[in-house]
mmCIF file as gemmi writes it, N, C-alpha and C atoms, coordinates in Angstrom:
data_model
loop_
_atom_site.group_PDB
_atom_site.id
_atom_site.type_symbol
_atom_site.label_atom_id
_atom_site.label_alt_id
_atom_site.label_comp_id
_atom_site.label_asym_id
_atom_site.label_entity_id
_atom_site.label_seq_id
_atom_site.pdbx_PDB_ins_code
_atom_site.Cartn_x
_atom_site.Cartn_y
_atom_site.Cartn_z
_atom_site.occupancy
_atom_site.B_iso_or_equiv
_atom_site.pdbx_formal_charge
_atom_site.auth_seq_id
_atom_site.auth_asym_id
_atom_site.pdbx_PDB_model_num
ATOM 1 N N . MET Axp A 1 ? 0.463 -1.007 -0.177 1 0 ? 1 A 1
ATOM 2 C CA . MET Axp A 1 ? 0.071 -0.098 0.231 1 0 ? 1 A 1
ATOM 3 C C . MET Axp A 1 ? 0.736 1.379 -0.025 1 0 ? 1 A 1
ATOM 4 N N . GLU Axp A 2 ? 0.53 2.255 -0.438 1 0 ? 2 A 1
ATOM 5 C CA . GLU Axp A 2 ? 1.609 3.098 -0.698 1 0 ? 2 A 1
ATOM 6 C C . GLU Axp A 2 ? 0.875 4.366 0.476 1 0 ? 2 A 1
ATOM 7 N N . LYS Axp A 3 ? 1.831 4.621 0.799 1 0 ? 3 A 1
ATOM 8 C CA . LYS Axp A 3 ? 1.831 5.502 2.035 1 0 ? 3 A 1
ATOM 9 C C . LYS Axp A 3 ? 1.713 6.955 1.94 1 0 ? 3 A 1
ATOM 10 N N . ILE Axp A 4 ? 2.212 7.569 0.888 1 0 ? 4 A 1
ATOM 11 C CA . ILE Axp A 4 ? 2.435 8.924 1.081 1 0 ? 4 A 1
ATOM 12 C C . ILE Axp A 4 ? 2.401 8.839 -1.261 1 0 ? 4 A 1
ATOM 13 N N . LYS Axp A 5 ? 1.808 10.324 -1.379 1 0 ? 5 A 1
ATOM 14 C CA . LYS Axp A 5 ? 1.74 10.269 -2.65 1 0 ? 5 A 1
ATOM 15 C C . LYS Axp A 5 ? 2.461 11.212 -3.48 1 0 ? 5 A 1
ATOM 16 N N . ARG Axp A 6 ? 2.469 11.101 -4.948 1 0 ? 6 A 1
ATOM 17 C CA . ARG Axp A 6 ? 3.468 11.841 -5.665 1 0 ? 6 A 1
ATOM 18 C C . ARG Axp A 6 ? 2.995 13.501 -5.064 1 0 ? 6 A 1
ATOM 19 N N . GLU Axp A 7 ? 1.764 13.389 -5.423 1 0 ? 7 A 1
ATOM 20 C CA . GLU Axp A 7 ? 0.905 15.077 -5.024 1 0 ? 7 A 1
ATOM 21 C C . GLU Axp A 7 ? 1.504 15.18 -3.559 1 0 ? 7 A 1
ATOM 22 N N . GLU Axp A 8 ? 1.415 14.952 -2.922 1 0 ? 8 A 1
ATOM 23 C CA . GLU Axp A 8 ? 1.635 15.234 -1.287 1 0 ? 8 A 1
ATOM 24 C C . GLU Axp A 8 ? 3.011 15.329 -1.405 1 0 ? 8 A 1
ATOM 25 N N . ILE Axp A 9 ? 3.988 14.94 -2.21 1 0 ? 9 A 1
ATOM 26 C CA . ILE Axp A 9 ? 5.675 15.513 -1.677 1 0 ? 9 A 1
ATOM 27 C C . ILE Axp A 9 ? 5.751 16.264 -2.366 1 0 ? 9 A 1
ATOM 28 N N . GLY Axp A 10 ? 5.342 16.897 -4.061 1 0 ? 10 A 1
ATOM 29 C CA . GLY Axp A 10 ? 5.025 17.849 -4.649 1 0 ? 10 A 1
ATOM 30 C C . GLY Axp A 10 ? 4.269 19.363 -3.519 1 0 ? 10 A 1
ATOM 31 N N . TYR Axp A 11 ? 3.188 18.796 -3.092 1 0 ? 11 A 1
ATOM 32 C CA . TYR Axp A 11 ? 3.265 19.504 -2.206 1 0 ? 11 A 1
ATOM 33 C C . TYR Axp A 11 ? 3.954 20.191 -0.551 1 0 ? 11 A 1
ATOM 34 N N . LEU Axp A 12 ? 4.146 19.194 -0.275 1 0 ? 12 A 1
ATOM 35 C CA . LEU Axp A 12 ? 5.745 19.419 1.017 1 0 ? 12 A 1
ATOM 36 C C . LEU Axp A 12 ? 6.538 20.49 0.066 1 0 ? 12 A 1
ATOM 37 N N . ALA Axp A 13 ? 6.956 20.1 -1.024 1 0 ? 13 A 1
ATOM 38 C CA . ALA Axp A 13 ? 7.812 21.051 -1.479 1 0 ? 13 A 1
ATOM 39 C C . ALA Axp A 13 ? 8.037 22.281 -1.92 1 0 ? 13 A 1
ATOM 40 N N . LYS Axp A 14 ? 6.493 22.263 -2.253 1 0 ? 14 A 1
ATOM 41 C CA . LYS Axp A 14 ? 5.898 23.826 -2.472 1 0 ? 14 A 1
ATOM 42 C C . LYS Axp A 14 ? 6.03 24.353 -1.123 1 0 ? 14 A 1
ATOM 43 N N . LEU Axp A 15 ? 5.814 23.848 0.214 1 0 ? 15 A 1
ATOM 44 C CA . LEU Axp A 15 ? 6.123 24.666 1.147 1 0 ? 15 A 1
ATOM 45 C C . LEU Axp A 15 ? 6.903 24.942 1.756 1 0 ? 15 A 1
ATOM 46 N N . ALA Axp A 16 ? 8.168 24.279 1.455 1 0 ? 16 A 1
ATOM 47 C CA . ALA Axp A 16 ? 9.605 23.901 1.734 1 0 ? 16 A 1
ATOM 48 C C . ALA Axp A 16 ? 10.088 25.148 0.672 1 0 ? 16 A 1
ATOM 49 N N . ALA Axp A 17 ? 9.648 25.644 -0.35 1 0 ? 17 A 1
ATOM 50 C CA . ALA Axp A 17 ? 9.96 25.986 -1.442 1 0 ? 17 A 1
ATOM 51 C C . ALA Axp A 17 ? 11.645 25.362 -2.069 1 0 ? 17 A 1
ATOM 52 N N . ILE Axp A 18 ? 11.261 24.374 -2.608 1 0 ? 18 A 1
ATOM 53 C CA . ILE Axp A 18 ? 12.384 24.022 -2.811 1 0 ? 18 A 1
ATOM 54 C C . ILE Axp A 18 ? 12.051 23.032 -4.088 1 0 ? 18 A 1
ATOM 55 N N . SER Axp A 19 ? 13.008 22.662 -4.846 1 0 ? 19 A 1
ATOM 56 C CA . SER Axp A 19 ? 12.51 21.842 -6.273 1 0 ? 19 A 1
ATOM 57 C C . SER Axp A 19 ? 13.153 20.938 -6.253 1 0 ? 19 A 1
ATOM 58 N N . LEU Axp A 20 ? 12.442 19.606 -6.409 1 0 ? 20 A 1
ATOM 59 C CA . LEU Axp A 20 ? 13.009 18.534 -6.5 1 0 ? 20 A 1
ATOM 60 C C . LEU Axp A 20 ? 12.984 17.364 -8.121 1 0 ? 20 A 1
ATOM 61 N N . THR Axp A 21 ? 13.867 16.411 -8.168 1 0 ? 21 A 1
ATOM 62 C CA . THR Axp A 21 ? 13.805 15.808 -9.405 1 0 ? 21 A 1
ATOM 63 C C . THR Axp A 21 ? 13.488 14.68 -9.182 1 0 ? 21 A 1
ATOM 64 N N . GLU Axp A 22 ? 12.968 13.854 -10.458 1 0 ? 22 A 1
ATOM 65 C CA . GLU Axp A 22 ? 12.166 13.182 -10.329 1 0 ? 22 A 1
ATOM 66 C C . GLU Axp A 22 ? 12.662 12.125 -9.559 1 0 ? 22 A 1
ATOM 67 N N . GLU Axp A 23 ? 13.923 11.798 -9.465 1 0 ? 23 A 1
ATOM 68 C CA . GLU Axp A 23 ? 14.444 11.045 -8.589 1 0 ? 23 A 1
ATOM 69 C C . GLU Axp A 23 ? 14.541 11.271 -7.022 1 0 ? 23 A 1
ATOM 70 N N . GLU Axp A 24 ? 14.876 12.307 -7.026 1 0 ? 24 A 1
ATOM 71 C CA . GLU Axp A 24 ? 14.621 12.508 -5.088 1 0 ? 24 A 1
ATOM 72 C C . GLU Axp A 24 ? 13.278 12.418 -5.047 1 0 ? 24 A 1
ATOM 73 N N . ILE Axp A 25 ? 11.997 12.812 -5.727 1 0 ? 25 A 1
ATOM 74 C CA . ILE Axp A 25 ? 10.577 12.565 -5.389 1 0 ? 25 A 1
ATOM 75 C C . ILE Axp A 25 ? 10.684 11.178 -4.733 1 0 ? 25 A 1
ATOM 76 N N . GLU Axp A 26 ? 10.968 10.32 -5.781 1 0 ? 26 A 1
ATOM 77 C CA . GLU Axp A 26 ? 11.094 8.633 -5.581 1 0 ? 26 A 1
ATOM 78 C C . GLU Axp A 26 ? 11.404 8.308 -4.369 1 0 ? 26 A 1
ATOM 79 N N . SER Axp A 27 ? 13.166 8.948 -4.434 1 0 ? 27 A 1
ATOM 80 C CA . SER Axp A 27 ? 13.797 8.617 -2.842 1 0 ? 27 A 1
ATOM 81 C C . SER Axp A 27 ? 13.044 9.03 -1.822 1 0 ? 27 A 1
ATOM 82 N N . LEU Axp A 28 ? 12.107 9.789 -2.06 1 0 ? 28 A 1
ATOM 83 C CA . LEU Axp A 28 ? 11.537 10.645 -1.032 1 0 ? 28 A 1
ATOM 84 C C . LEU Axp A 28 ? 10.534 10.193 -0.428 1 0 ? 28 A 1
ATOM 85 N N . LYS Axp A 29 ? 9.957 9.543 -1.979 1 0 ? 29 A 1
ATOM 86 C CA . LYS Axp A 29 ? 8.442 8.702 -1.567 1 0 ? 29 A 1
ATOM 87 C C . LYS Axp A 29 ? 8.982 7.008 -0.954 1 0 ? 29 A 1
ATOM 88 N N . VAL Axp A 30 ? 9.674 6.88 -1.242 1 0 ? 30 A 1
ATOM 89 C CA . VAL Axp A 30 ? 10.312 5.913 -0.566 1 0 ? 30 A 1
ATOM 90 C C . VAL Axp A 30 ? 10.695 5.998 1.174 1 0 ? 30 A 1
ATOM 91 N N . ASP Axp A 31 ? 11.514 7.034 1.293 1 0 ? 31 A 1
ATOM 92 C CA . ASP Axp A 31 ? 12.24 7.147 3.056 1 0 ? 31 A 1
ATOM 93 C C . ASP Axp A 31 ? 10.595 8.116 3.912 1 0 ? 31 A 1
ATOM 94 N N . LEU Axp A 32 ? 10.14 8.369 3.46 1 0 ? 32 A 1
ATOM 95 C CA . LEU Axp A 32 ? 8.74 9.21 3.827 1 0 ? 32 A 1
ATOM 96 C C . LEU Axp A 32 ? 7.876 7.695 3.818 1 0 ? 32 A 1
ATOM 97 N N . GLY Axp A 33 ? 7.327 6.722 3.032 1 0 ? 33 A 1
ATOM 98 C CA . GLY Axp A 33 ? 6.987 5.675 2.845 1 0 ? 33 A 1
ATOM 99 C C . GLY Axp A 33 ? 7.14 4.834 4.419 1 0 ? 33 A 1
ATOM 100 N N . LYS Axp A 34 ? 8.351 4.829 4.691 1 0 ? 34 A 1
ATOM 101 C CA . LYS Axp A 34 ? 9.254 3.85 5.904 1 0 ? 34 A 1
ATOM 102 C C . LYS Axp A 34 ? 8.733 4.873 6.882 1 0 ? 34 A 1
ATOM 103 N N . ILE Axp A 35 ? 8.943 6.225 7.052 1 0 ? 35 A 1
ATOM 104 C CA . ILE Axp A 35 ? 8.661 6.547 8.402 1 0 ? 35 A 1
ATOM 105 C C . ILE Axp A 35 ? 7.47 6.798 8.897 1 0 ? 35 A 1
ATOM 106 N N . ILE Axp A 36 ? 6.26 7.131 7.839 1 0 ? 36 A 1
ATOM 107 C CA . ILE Axp A 36 ? 4.614 6.691 8.12 1 0 ? 36 A 1
ATOM 108 C C . ILE Axp A 36 ? 4.492 5.373 8.812 1 0 ? 36 A 1
ATOM 109 N N . SER Axp A 37 ? 5.282 4.599 8.018 1 0 ? 37 A 1
ATOM 110 C CA . SER Axp A 37 ? 5.075 2.779 8.593 1 0 ? 37 A 1
ATOM 111 C C . SER Axp A 37 ? 5.622 2.715 9.802 1 0 ? 37 A 1
ATOM 112 N N . TYR Axp A 38 ? 6.507 3.611 10.635 1 0 ? 38 A 1
ATOM 113 C CA . TYR Axp A 38 ? 7.085 3.451 11.649 1 0 ? 38 A 1
ATOM 114 C C . TYR Axp A 38 ? 6.035 4.035 12.495 1 0 ? 38 A 1
ATOM 115 N N . ILE Axp A 39 ? 5.348 5.155 12.086 1 0 ? 39 A 1
ATOM 116 C CA . ILE Axp A 39 ? 4.757 5.74 13.033 1 0 ? 39 A 1
ATOM 117 C C . ILE Axp A 39 ? 3.558 5.195 13.632 1 0 ? 39 A 1
ATOM 118 N N . ASP Axp A 40 ? 3.175 4.065 12.299 1 0 ? 40 A 1
ATOM 119 C CA . ASP Axp A 40 ? 1.436 3.476 12.234 1 0 ? 40 A 1
ATOM 120 C C . ASP Axp A 40 ? 2.037 2.223 13.528 1 0 ? 40 A 1
ATOM 121 N N . ARG Axp A 41 ? 3.06 1.955 13.49 1 0 ? 41 A 1
ATOM 122 C CA . ARG Axp A 41 ? 3.836 0.457 14.368 1 0 ? 41 A 1
ATOM 123 C C . ARG Axp A 41 ? 4.031 1.288 15.825 1 0 ? 41 A 1
ATOM 124 N N . LEU Axp A 42 ? 4.365 2.528 16.036 1 0 ? 42 A 1
ATOM 125 C CA . LEU Axp A 42 ? 4.287 3.223 17.573 1 0 ? 42 A 1
ATOM 126 C C . LEU Axp A 42 ? 3.031 3.552 17.774 1 0 ? 42 A 1
ATOM 127 N N . GLN Axp A 43 ? 1.915 3.283 16.997 1 0 ? 43 A 1
ATOM 128 C CA . GLN Axp A 43 ? 0.424 3.706 17.485 1 0 ? 43 A 1
ATOM 129 C C . GLN Axp A 43 ? -0.28 2.577 17.739 1 0 ? 43 A 1
ATOM 130 N N . THR Axp A 44 ? 0.303 1.238 17.48 1 0 ? 44 A 1
ATOM 131 C CA . THR Axp A 44 ? -0.033 0.168 18.283 1 0 ? 44 A 1
ATOM 132 C C . THR Axp A 44 ? 0.453 0.028 19.569 1 0 ? 44 A 1
ATOM 133 N N . ILE Axp A 45 ? 1.033 1.017 20.159 1 0 ? 45 A 1
ATOM 134 C CA . ILE Axp A 45 ? 1.851 0.401 21.538 1 0 ? 45 A 1
ATOM 135 C C . ILE Axp A 45 ? 0.74 1.054 22.553 1 0 ? 45 A 1
ATOM 136 N N . SER Axp A 46 ? 0.471 0.385 23.611 1 0 ? 46 A 1
ATOM 137 C CA . SER Axp A 46 ? -0.327 0.449 24.681 1 0 ? 46 A 1
ATOM 138 C C . SER Axp A 46 ? 0.809 1.705 25.808 1 0 ? 46 A 1
ATOM 139 N N . THR Axp A 47 ? 0.027 2.766 25.728 1 0 ? 47 A 1
ATOM 140 C CA . THR Axp A 47 ? 0.824 3.369 26.779 1 0 ? 47 A 1
ATOM 141 C C . THR Axp A 47 ? -0.407 4.101 27.791 1 0 ? 47 A 1
ATOM 142 N N . GLU Axp A 48 ? -1.138 2.982 28.264 1 0 ? 48 A 1
ATOM 143 C CA . GLU Axp A 48 ? -2.044 3.55 29.557 1 0 ? 48 A 1
ATOM 144 C C . GLU Axp A 48 ? -1.199 3.508 31.127 1 0 ? 48 A 1
ATOM 145 N N . ASP Axp A 49 ? -0.218 2.606 30.8 1 0 ? 49 A 1
ATOM 146 C CA . ASP Axp A 49 ? 0.227 2.283 32.343 1 0 ? 49 A 1
ATOM 147 C C . ASP Axp A 49 ? 1.455 3.687 32.318 1 0 ? 49 A 1
ATOM 148 N N . VAL Axp A 50 ? 1.777 4.212 31.309 1 0 ? 50 A 1
ATOM 149 C CA . VAL Axp A 50 ? 2.815 5.013 31.019 1 0 ? 50 A 1
ATOM 150 C C . VAL Axp A 50 ? 2.618 6.245 32.152 1 0 ? 50 A 1
ATOM 151 N N . GLU Axp A 51 ? 3.379 6.647 32.48 1 0 ? 51 A 1
ATOM 152 C CA . GLU Axp A 51 ? 3.084 8.445 33.476 1 0 ? 51 A 1
ATOM 153 C C . GLU Axp A 51 ? 3.404 9.392 32.578 1 0 ? 51 A 1
ATOM 154 N N . PRO Axp A 52 ? 2.469 10.512 32.188 1 0 ? 52 A 1
ATOM 155 C CA . PRO Axp A 52 ? 3.282 11.555 31.093 1 0 ? 52 A 1
ATOM 156 C C . PRO Axp A 52 ? 4.13 11.868 32.27 1 0 ? 52 A 1
ATOM 157 N N . THR Axp A 53 ? 5.378 12.542 30.987 1 0 ? 53 A 1
ATOM 158 C CA . THR Axp A 53 ? 6.199 13.148 31.676 1 0 ? 53 A 1
ATOM 159 C C . THR Axp A 53 ? 6.542 14.329 30.448 1 0 ? 53 A 1
ATOM 160 N N . SER Axp A 54 ? 7.146 15.531 30.91 1 0 ? 54 A 1
ATOM 161 C CA . SER Axp A 54 ? 7.57 16.368 30.39 1 0 ? 54 A 1
ATOM 162 C C . SER Axp A 54 ? 9.575 16.57 29.87 1 0 ? 54 A 1
ATOM 163 N N . HIS Axp A 55 ? 9.57 15.89 30.895 1 0 ? 55 A 1
ATOM 164 C CA . HIS Axp A 55 ? 11.788 15.743 31.191 1 0 ? 55 A 1
ATOM 165 C C . HIS Axp A 55 ? 11.614 14.163 30.997 1 0 ? 55 A 1
ATOM 166 N N . ILE Axp A 56 ? 12.882 13.526 30.718 1 0 ? 56 A 1
ATOM 167 C CA . ILE Axp A 56 ? 13.153 12.152 31.102 1 0 ? 56 A 1
ATOM 168 C C . ILE Axp A 56 ? 14.242 12.113 31.974 1 0 ? 56 A 1
ATOM 169 N N . LEU Axp A 57 ? 14.669 13.222 32.871 1 0 ? 57 A 1
ATOM 170 C CA . LEU Axp A 57 ? 15.591 13.095 34.033 1 0 ? 57 A 1
ATOM 171 C C . LEU Axp A 57 ? 14.908 14.234 34.58 1 0 ? 57 A 1
ATOM 172 N N . PRO Axp A 58 ? 15.185 14.299 36.256 1 0 ? 58 A 1
ATOM 173 C CA . PRO Axp A 58 ? 14.738 15.16 36.778 1 0 ? 58 A 1
ATOM 174 C C . PRO Axp A 58 ? 15.338 16.463 37.22 1 0 ? 58 A 1
ATOM 175 N N . LEU Axp A 59 ? 14.818 17.206 37.113 1 0 ? 59 A 1
ATOM 176 C CA . LEU Axp A 59 ? 15.118 18.708 37.061 1 0 ? 59 A 1
ATOM 177 C C . LEU Axp A 59 ? 15.347 19.515 38.237 1 0 ? 59 A 1
ATOM 178 N N . SER Axp A 60 ? 16.81 20.719 38.592 1 0 ? 60 A 1
ATOM 179 C CA . SER Axp A 60 ? 16.604 21.143 39.746 1 0 ? 60 A 1
ATOM 180 C C . SER Axp A 60 ? 17.866 22.282 38.976 1 0 ? 60 A 1
ATOM 181 N N . ASN Axp A 61 ? 17.471 23.147 39.885 1 0 ? 61 A 1
ATOM 182 C CA . ASN Axp A 61 ? 17.677 23.934 39.489 1 0 ? 61 A 1
ATOM 183 C C . ASN Axp A 61 ? 19.081 24.407 39.676 1 0 ? 61 A 1
ATOM 184 N N . VAL Axp A 62 ? 20.005 25.094 39.097 1 0 ? 62 A 1
ATOM 185 C CA . VAL Axp A 62 ? 21.192 25.031 38.759 1 0 ? 62 A 1
ATOM 186 C C . VAL Axp A 62 ? 22.039 26.439 39.762 1 0 ? 62 A 1
ATOM 187 N N . PHE Axp A 63 ? 20.918 27.452 39.657 1 0 ? 63 A 1
ATOM 188 C CA . PHE Axp A 63 ? 21.493 28.66 39.758 1 0 ? 63 A 1
ATOM 189 C C . PHE Axp A 63 ? 21.572 29.238 41.234 1 0 ? 63 A 1
ATOM 190 N N . ARG Axp A 64 ? 22.289 30.311 41.537 1 0 ? 64 A 1
ATOM 191 C CA . ARG Axp A 64 ? 22.215 30.109 43.047 1 0 ? 64 A 1
ATOM 192 C C . ARG Axp A 64 ? 20.952 31.155 43.362 1 0 ? 64 A 1
ATOM 193 N N . LYS Axp A 65 ? 20.947 31.179 44.483 1 0 ? 65 A 1
ATOM 194 C CA . LYS Axp A 65 ? 19.708 31.876 45.245 1 0 ? 65 A 1
ATOM 195 C C . LYS Axp A 65 ? 19.784 33.214 45.043 1 0 ? 65 A 1
ATOM 196 N N . ASP Axp A 66 ? 18.916 34.383 44.745 1 0 ? 66 A 1
ATOM 197 C CA . ASP Axp A 66 ? 18.945 35.82 44.385 1 0 ? 66 A 1
ATOM 198 C C . ASP Axp A 66 ? 18.938 36.113 46.204 1 0 ? 66 A 1
ATOM 199 N N . SER Axp A 67 ? 19.798 37.077 45.939 1 0 ? 67 A 1
ATOM 200 C CA . SER Axp A 67 ? 20.262 37.94 47.48 1 0 ? 67 A 1
ATOM 201 C C . SER Axp A 67 ? 20.883 39.602 47.072 1 0 ? 67 A 1
ATOM 202 N N . ARG Axp A 68 ? 20.046 39.965 48.091 1 0 ? 68 A 1
ATOM 203 C CA . ARG Axp A 68 ? 20.326 41.621 48.014 1 0 ? 68 A 1
ATOM 204 C C . ARG Axp A 68 ? 21.596 42.37 48.101 1 0 ? 68 A 1
ATOM 205 N N . GLY Axp A 69 ? 22.093 42.992 47.499 1 0 ? 69 A 1
ATOM 206 C CA . GLY Axp A 69 ? 23.408 43.307 47.748 1 0 ? 69 A 1
ATOM 207 C C . GLY Axp A 69 ? 23.684 44.662 47.507 1 0 ? 69 A 1
ATOM 208 N N . LYS Axp A 70 ? 24.692 45.577 47.75 1 0 ? 70 A 1
ATOM 209 C CA . LYS Axp A 70 ? 25.174 46.891 47.44 1 0 ? 70 A 1
ATOM 210 C C . LYS Axp A 70 ? 25.02 47.356 46.42 1 0 ? 70 A 1
ATOM 211 N N . SER Axp A 71 ? 24.52 48.217 46.009 1 0 ? 71 A 1
ATOM 212 C CA . SER Axp A 71 ? 23.921 48.484 44.247 1 0 ? 71 A 1
ATOM 213 C C . SER Axp A 71 ? 25.31 49.567 43.577 1 0 ? 71 A 1
ATOM 214 N N . LEU Axp A 72 ? 25.746 49.116 42.505 1 0 ? 72 A 1
ATOM 215 C CA . LEU Axp A 72 ? 27.083 50.278 42.111 1 0 ? 72 A 1
ATOM 216 C C . LEU Axp A 72 ? 26.514 51.597 41.953 1 0 ? 72 A 1
ATOM 217 N N . GLU Axp A 73 ? 27.446 52.415 42.181 1 0 ? 73 A 1
ATOM 218 C CA . GLU Axp A 73 ? 26.878 54.061 42.906 1 0 ? 73 A 1
ATOM 219 C C . GLU Axp A 73 ? 27.087 54.533 40.836 1 0 ? 73 A 1
ATOM 220 N N . ARG Axp A 74 ? 25.876 55.342 41.12 1 0 ? 74 A 1
ATOM 221 C CA . ARG Axp A 74 ? 25.442 55.754 39.813 1 0 ? 74 A 1
ATOM 222 C C . ARG Axp A 74 ? 26.84 56.255 38.775 1 0 ? 74 A 1
ATOM 223 N N . GLU Axp A 75 ? 27.204 57.033 39.182 1 0 ? 75 A 1
ATOM 224 C CA . GLU Axp A 75 ? 29.176 57.895 38.609 1 0 ? 75 A 1
ATOM 225 C C . GLU Axp A 75 ? 29.49 56.401 38.554 1 0 ? 75 A 1
ATOM 226 N N . LYS Axp A 76 ? 29.851 55.334 39.294 1 0 ? 76 A 1
ATOM 227 C CA . LYS Axp A 76 ? 30.757 54.193 38.847 1 0 ? 76 A 1
ATOM 228 C C . LYS Axp A 76 ? 29.913 53.874 37.483 1 0 ? 76 A 1
ATOM 229 N N . ALA Axp A 77 ? 28.38 53.22 37.511 1 0 ? 77 A 1
ATOM 230 C CA . ALA Axp A 77 ? 27.903 52.811 36.075 1 0 ? 77 A 1
ATOM 231 C C . ALA Axp A 77 ? 27.89 53.399 35.087 1 0 ? 77 A 1
ATOM 232 N N . MET Axp A 78 ? 28.304 54.509 35.133 1 0 ? 78 A 1
ATOM 233 C CA . MET Axp A 78 ? 27.873 55.484 34.239 1 0 ? 78 A 1
ATOM 234 C C . MET Axp A 78 ? 29.368 55.923 33.222 1 0 ? 78 A 1
ATOM 235 N N . ALA Axp A 79 ? 30.437 55.861 34.391 1 0 ? 79 A 1
ATOM 236 C CA . ALA Axp A 79 ? 31.785 56.069 34.247 1 0 ? 79 A 1
ATOM 237 C C . ALA Axp A 79 ? 32.219 55.756 32.465 1 0 ? 79 A 1
ATOM 238 N N . ASN Axp A 80 ? 31.937 54.848 31.713 1 0 ? 80 A 1
ATOM 239 C CA . ASN Axp A 80 ? 32.46 54.042 31.097 1 0 ? 80 A 1
ATOM 240 C C . ASN Axp A 80 ? 31.546 54.27 29.563 1 0 ? 80 A 1
ATOM 241 N N . THR Axp A 81 ? 30.13 55.428 29.272 1 0 ? 81 A 1
ATOM 242 C CA . THR Axp A 81 ? 30.172 55.57 28.629 1 0 ? 81 A 1
ATOM 243 C C . THR Axp A 81 ? 29.797 56.563 28.279 1 0 ? 81 A 1
ATOM 244 N N . PRO Axp A 82 ? 29.637 56.895 26.596 1 0 ? 82 A 1
ATOM 245 C CA . PRO Axp A 82 ? 30.017 58.785 26.346 1 0 ? 82 A 1
ATOM 246 C C . PRO Axp A 82 ? 28.657 58.768 26.109 1 0 ? 82 A 1
ATOM 247 N N . TYR Axp A 83 ? 27.705 57.509 25.973 1 0 ? 83 A 1
ATOM 248 C CA . TYR Axp A 83 ? 25.927 57.515 25.578 1 0 ? 83 A 1
ATOM 249 C C . TYR Axp A 83 ? 25.526 58.311 27.039 1 0 ? 83 A 1
ATOM 250 N N . LYS Axp A 84 ? 25.453 58.918 27.233 1 0 ? 84 A 1
ATOM 251 C CA . LYS Axp A 84 ? 24.317 59.941 28.878 1 0 ? 84 A 1
ATOM 252 C C . LYS Axp A 84 ? 23.866 61.161 28.31 1 0 ? 84 A 1
ATOM 253 N N . LYS Axp A 85 ? 22.383 60.745 29.376 1 0 ? 85 A 1
ATOM 254 C CA . LYS Axp A 85 ? 22.107 62.434 29.543 1 0 ? 85 A 1
ATOM 255 C C . LYS Axp A 85 ? 21.036 62.368 30.843 1 0 ? 85 A 1
ATOM 256 N N . ASP Axp A 86 ? 21.638 62.979 31.517 1 0 ? 86 A 1
ATOM 257 C CA . ASP Axp A 86 ? 20.887 63.592 33.182 1 0 ? 86 A 1
ATOM 258 C C . ASP Axp A 86 ? 21.112 62.489 33.871 1 0 ? 86 A 1
ATOM 259 N N . GLY Axp A 87 ? 21.976 61.935 33.815 1 0 ? 87 A 1
ATOM 260 C CA . GLY Axp A 87 ? 22.075 60.225 34.444 1 0 ? 87 A 1
ATOM 261 C C . GLY Axp A 87 ? 21.647 58.918 33.917 1 0 ? 87 A 1
ATOM 262 N N . TYR Axp A 88 ? 21.537 59.069 33.16 1 0 ? 88 A 1
ATOM 263 C CA . TYR Axp A 88 ? 20.88 57.782 32.707 1 0 ? 88 A 1
ATOM 264 C C . TYR Axp A 88 ? 21.829 56.956 30.874 1 0 ? 88 A 1
ATOM 265 N N . PHE Axp A 89 ? 21.247 56.315 31.03 1 0 ? 89 A 1
ATOM 266 C CA . PHE Axp A 89 ? 22.114 55.525 29.832 1 0 ? 89 A 1
ATOM 267 C C . PHE Axp A 89 ? 21.015 56.617 28.259 1 0 ? 89 A 1
ATOM 268 N N . LEU Axp A 90 ? 21.644 56.448 27.219 1 0 ? 90 A 1
ATOM 269 C CA . LEU Axp A 90 ? 21.212 56.708 26.237 1 0 ? 90 A 1
ATOM 270 C C . LEU Axp A 90 ? 21.346 55.496 25.368 1 0 ? 90 A 1
ATOM 271 N N . VAL Axp A 91 ? 20.065 54.785 24.964 1 0 ? 91 A 1
ATOM 272 C CA . VAL Axp A 91 ? 20.294 53.689 23.954 1 0 ? 91 A 1
ATOM 273 C C . VAL Axp A 91 ? 19.062 53.855 22.547 1 0 ? 91 A 1
ATOM 274 N N . PRO Axp A 92 ? 19.38 53.6 21.004 1 0 ? 92 A 1
ATOM 275 C CA . PRO Axp A 92 ? 18.584 53.525 20.386 1 0 ? 92 A 1
ATOM 276 C C . PRO Axp A 92 ? 17.141 53.04 20.647 1 0 ? 92 A 1
ATOM 277 N N . ARG Axp A 93 ? 16.516 53.807 19.811 1 0 ? 93 A 1
ATOM 278 C CA . ARG Axp A 93 ? 14.935 53.76 20.245 1 0 ? 93 A 1
ATOM 279 C C . ARG Axp A 93 ? 14.344 52.653 19.454 1 0 ? 93 A 1
ATOM 280 N N . VAL Axp A 94 ? 14.151 51.165 20.063 1 0 ? 94 A 1
ATOM 281 C CA . VAL Axp A 94 ? 13.285 50.442 19.743 1 0 ? 94 A 1
ATOM 282 C C . VAL Axp A 94 ? 11.952 50.012 19.378 1 0 ? 94 A 1
ATOM 283 N N . ILE Axp A 95 ? 11.091 51.375 19.379 1 0 ? 95 A 1
ATOM 284 C CA . ILE Axp A 95 ? 9.541 51.28 19.506 1 0 ? 95 A 1
ATOM 285 C C . ILE Axp A 95 ? 9.398 52.693 18.294 1 0 ? 95 A 1
ATOM 286 N N . LYS Axp A 96 ? 8.893 52.182 17.433 1 0 ? 96 A 1
ATOM 287 C CA . LYS Axp A 96 ? 8.807 53.771 16.468 1 0 ? 96 A 1
ATOM 288 C C . LYS Axp A 96 ? 6.986 53.467 16.16 1 0 ? 96 A 1
């Protein structure tokens, strides 16, 4: 049974904005057919007793705890920038 049609491969190529030769279409037809067959096999596996998970390994936060410290003085923070005005950094406008 044919898993994928030439027209479907042509449609996918159009969506991907690529051009395919006849040999490439035939090769993709075989390869995509194998992939679809494998997915069909996976559909038959019972997953009723499998607990849903978002990660295969347990996650832990590797960042340090936030703690309040002494702030940098404004003069020191502004010392190395040529782009300042009235005690603030001047940055390019990002919203027009």
